[in-house]
C-alpha positions in Angstrom: 123.6 97.3 109.4 120.8 94.8 109.6 120.8 91.8 107.3 117.4 90.2 106.5 117.8 86.6 105.4 115.3 84.7 103.3 115.3 80.9 103.7 115.2 78.3 100.9 113.3 75.1 100.2 113.1 72.6 103.0 112.5 75.3 105.6 108.7 74.9 105.5 106.9 73.1 108.3 103.2 72.1 108.6 101.1 75.0 110.0 104.0 77.5 110.2 101.8 80.3 108.9 99.0 79.8 111.5 100.2 82.4 114.1 100.7 85.1 111.4 97.1 85.0 110.4 96.2 86.6 113.7 97.6 89.9 112.4 95.4 92.3 110.6 95.7 92.2 106.8 97.9 89.0 106.6 95.1 86.8 105.4 94.2 89.3 102.7 97.8 89.7 101.6 98.3 85.9 101.4 95.2 85.6 99.3 96.5 88.2 96.9 99.9 86.5 96.6 98.2 83.1 96.3 96.0 84.4 93.4 99.2 85.5 91.5 100.6 82.0 92.0 97.4 80.1 91.5 97.5 78.4 94.9 95.6 78.5 98.2 98.6 79.5 100.3 96.5 79.9 103.5 95.5 76.2 103.2 99.0 75.0 102.5 100.5 77.1 105.2 98.0 76.2 107.9 96.3 72.8 107.2 98.4 70.8 104.7 100.6 68.0 105.9 104.3 67.7 105.6 104.2 65.5 102.5 101.9 67.9 100.6 104.1 71.0 101.2 107.2 69.1 100.3 106.1 69.1 96.7 108.4 71.6 94.9 105.5 73.2 93.1 103.9 74.0 96.4 106.9 74.6 98.7 108.6 77.3 96.6 105.5 79.6 96.3 104.7 79.0 99.9 108.1 79.9 101.2 108.4 83.0 99.0 104.9 84.3 99.9 105.6 83.8 103.6 108.9 85.6 103.4 107.3 88.5 101.5 104.5 88.9 104.1 106.7 88.7 107.1 109.3 90.8 105.5 106.8 93.6 104.8 105.6 93.5 108.4 109.2 93.7 109.7 110.2 96.6 107.4 107.0 98.5 108.4 108.2 98.4 112.0 111.9 99.1 111.8 111.6 102.3 109.8 114.6 104.0 108.4 117.6 101.7 109.0 120.4 100.5 106.7 119.3 97.1 105.3 121.0 94.3 103.4 118.9 91.5 101.8 120.1 88.0 101.1 118.2 84.8 100.2 119.3 81.2 99.9 118.3 79.5 96.7 114.5 80.1 96.3 114.9 82.7 99.1 116.8 84.9 96.7 113.4 85.4 94.9 111.9 86.6 98.2 114.9 88.9 98.7 114.6 90.3 95.2 110.9 91.2 95.8 111.5 92.8 99.2 114.5 94.8 97.9 112.4 96.3 95.1 113.8 94.4 92.1 110.3 93.2 91.2 106.8 93.5 92.6 105.6 90.9 95.1 103.0 89.8 92.6 105.6 89.4 89.8 107.7 87.4 92.2 104.8 85.0 92.7 104.3 84.7 89.0 108.0 84.0 88.6 108.1 81.4 91.4 105.1 79.6 90.1 107.0 78.9 86.8 110.2 78.1 88.8 108.5 75.6 91.1 106.5 73.9 88.4 109.6 73.7 86.1 111.9 72.3 88.8 109.2 69.8 89.9 108.9 68.5 86.3 112.7 68.4 85.8 113.0 66.4 89.1 110.4 63.9 88.0 112.2 63.3 84.7 115.0 61.2 86.2 116.0 60.0 89.7 118.3 62.6 91.3 118.9 64.1 94.7 121.2 66.0 97.1 123.3 65.1 100.1 125.1 67.3 102.7 128.8 66.6 103.2 129.6 67.6 106.7 133.1 68.2 107.9 136.4 67.4 106.2 138.8 69.8 104.4 137.1 71.9 101.7 139.5 71.1 98.9 139.3 67.4 99.6 135.5 67.5 99.8 135.2 69.4 96.5 137.6 67.0 94.8 135.7 63.9 96.1 132.3 65.4 94.9 133.7 66.0 91.4 135.3 62.6 91.3 132.0 61.1 92.1 130.5 62.8 89.1 128.4 65.1 91.2 128.1 68.9 91.6 128.9 71.0 94.7 125.4 72.6 94.4 125.3 74.5 97.7 128.4 75.9 99.5 126.8 76.7 102.9 129.9 77.7 104.9 132.5 76.0 107.1 132.0 72.2 107.1 128.9 72.0 104.9 128.9 71.5 101.1 125.8 70.0 99.4 126.5 67.6 96.6 123.9 67.0 93.9 123.4 64.7 90.9 121.9 61.3 90.0 120.5 59.2 92.8 122.9 56.4 92.1 125.9 58.7 92.4 124.5 60.3 95.6 124.2 56.9 97.1 127.7 56.0 96.1 129.0 59.1 97.9 126.9 58.2 101.0 128.5 54.8 101.0 132.0 56.1 100.4 132.3 59.5 102.2 135.4 61.7 101.9 137.9 61.5 104.7 136.7 62.8 108.1 133.2 63.6 106.8 129.6 62.5 107.2 127.3 62.4 104.2 123.6 63.0 104.9 121.0 62.5 102.1 118.6 65.4 101.9 114.8 65.1 101.6 114.5 67.0 98.3 112.9 66.1 95.0 115.9 66.4 92.8 119.4 67.7 92.0 118.7 71.5 92.3 121.3 74.0 91.0 122.7 71.5 88.6 122.3 70.6 84.9 119.5 68.3 85.9 117.3 71.4 86.2 118.0 72.6 82.6 114.5 71.9 81.4 113.2 74.6 83.8 115.3 77.4 82.3 113.4 78.0 79.1 110.0 78.7 80.7 111.7 80.8 83.4 113.5 82.9 80.7 110.1 83.5 79.0 108.4 84.7 82.2 111.4 86.9 83.0 111.0 88.7 79.7 107.4 89.6 80.7 108.4 91.0 84.1 109.5 94.6 84.9 112.9 94.7 86.7 113.8 97.7 88.9 117.0 98.8 90.6 117.1 97.4 94.2 116.3 100.1 96.8 118.6 98.5 99.3 121.6 96.2 99.0 120.8 92.8 97.6 123.4 90.0 97.5 123.6 87.4 94.7 123.9 83.7 95.2 126.2 83.7 92.2 129.2 85.2 93.9 128.0 86.7 97.2 128.4 90.3 95.8 125.7 93.0 95.6 123.7 92.9 92.4 124.6 95.6 89.9 121.1 96.2 88.5 117.6 95.0 88.5 117.9 93.4 85.1 121.1 91.6 86.2 119.3 90.3 89.4 116.4 88.9 87.4 118.7 87.2 84.9 120.7 85.8 87.8 117.5 84.3 89.2 116.9 82.5 85.9 120.5 81.2 85.8 120.4 80.2 89.4 118.3 77.0 88.9 121.3 75.3 87.2 124.1 77.2 88.9 125.6 76.4 92.4 124.5 78.6 95.4 127.5 80.3 97.1 126.0 81.1 100.5 129.4 81.0 102.0 130.4 84.0 99.8 127.2 85.8 100.8 128.1 85.4 104.5 131.6 86.7 103.8 130.2 89.8 102.1 127.9 90.4 105.1 130.9 90.3 107.4 132.9 92.6 105.0 129.9 95.0 104.9 129.8 95.3 108.6 126.5 93.6 109.3 125.8 94.0 113.0 122.8 91.8 113.3 120.6 89.4 111.3 117.0 88.3 111.1 115.8 85.3 109.2 112.3 85.5 108.0 109.8 82.7 108.5 110.0 79.8 108.1 113.3 80.5 109.9 116.1 78.5 111.5 118.3 77.1 108.8 120.2 80.3 107.9 120.6 81.3 111.5 122.2 78.0 112.1 124.6 78.5 109.2 125.4 82.0 110.5 126.4 80.7 113.9 129.2 78.8 112.3 130.1 81.2 109.4 129.5 84.6 111.0 130.5 84.0 114.6 129.7 86.8 117.0 127.0 88.4 114.8 123.6 88.1 116.6 121.0 86.3 114.6 117.3 85.9 115.2 114.9 83.4 113.7 111.6 85.2 113.2 108.9 82.5 113.4 106.0 84.2 115.2 104.4 87.7 115.4 105.4 87.9 119.1 109.0 88.1 118.0 108.6 91.2 115.8 108.8 93.6 118.6 111.9 92.0 119.9 113.6 92.4 116.6 112.6 96.0 116.3 113.9 96.7 119.8 117.4 95.3 119.1 
């Protein structure tokens, strides 16, 4: 079974969409998705600088649209083959669209509201995130809780991301748990915590307007790493996800249990392949960042 992985916020890089525009139909597809999100995605993916695309309201639609376009190109080429979809944080929206839970255009309408809502919530008060690298999991989780923070992302062996107020994040950086290194992340706020609660209401409203469908292939949830039970449950989970921790470690464990034999991370790729090398040792993983690599993935 092939697992197709969809990356989260922070994976975007200036100009990362440029090589994909050389393929027929990509420009038109990005324009259509951009229209649904109210953004010039071609500009942001080819010409905008790092600071501009770091904005949550831009980064999230850009990452989801890129994943949809590259995912569609990949599925076109691989034909009939057992697939499993999994996305990290905002990447779960990409995975939901590609697995059939909602149309790509609905995914872009959803992610526009998500990105804007999380950007506004982030601006309301100083907050952030930091990766805690190393240490014993139980001790790390205990230290994060004692610091008044949330274990917002569990990314596999040796990496848990803490989130909360900027002041408490800095305190954790200055006083790391035993045998760990705490690295502040360049994000706008404390994603997947109660700090994002203001974004939930508008997301719930747009979710009620969208049509959810049953996934046509296996789709894993960030909630518990298990396959989603229905399209409606998947859509509601995406709403809840903005204030709920991401359990990517459990997603990787499910992939192992399901017998995933290889993985491909859609552009902008690299982060999830890196996590898989530690959490899914021995399973081949490819970062798909240019059209030239499509044929290599299909041939595997």
